[in-house]
N, C-alpha and C positions, 0 to 999 in steps of 0.2 A: 160382539159386534154383529150386525146383521149380514155382512158380506163374507163372513168366515175368515176374518183377519184380526190381528191385534198389533198394537204399536210395538216396535222392536225394543224400545227401552223398557216398557212394561213387561214384556216377555222375558227379557234378560234378568230383570229383578225377580220375577215370579219363579224362575228356575234356579235362583240363588247364584247366578254368576257374579252379580254385584250386590253389595249389602243394602244400598239404597237406590231408589229409582233415579234420583238426581245424579248419582255416580254413573249410572248407565247412560244417562243423557249426556253427561260430560265426556264419557268415552266415545260416544257417537260423534259429538262435535269435534273431538280431537282426531277422528279418523281411525279409531281402533276397532271399529265394527264394520264388517262388510257382509252384505247379503248378495249371494250369487256373484261374488267377485267385485261388486261395486260398493263404494263407500256409502254407508247408510246414515240418513238423518234420523233423529230420535223418533220422529213421528211416522217413519216409513212403516207400512204394514207388512207383517210376515204372515205366511200361510203355511199350512201343513205341507211338509216336503221341502221347504226352503232350507238351504245350507248357509249357516252363519259362520264367519271366521272372526273370533274375538281375540285381540292381542292383550295378554295379561302378563306382566312381569317379563316382557321380552319373548314370550312364547305364544304361538297361535293355538287357540282351542277351536276345533271344528265341531260345530253343533248342528244337528238336524232337527227341525221342528217336527215333533211327532204329535203334539197336542197343543191346542191354543189355550193358554192360561193367562188370566188377568189378576188372579189373587196368588199370593206367595204360598208355595207348597212346602211340605216337609222334605228334608234332604233325601230320604230313600226314594220318594216319588220323583224328585228332580233328577236323580241319577239315571 
């Protein structure tokens, strides 16, 4: 994207938090994804430095956006 941001659902799929982009979208709709403490819609843009809280299996994962990705990457790079 030209403004240096990417959709939160696409980013979560690209870094292998969710197996499919539609699963990431569903998690956003259910309120399991927060960006900067606020509930995120699937289309919300994320930028480098943003902190995401993702609720998976009853636990919160805290992720920091270090790189904007739109295509799925390998597990070593995603870690």
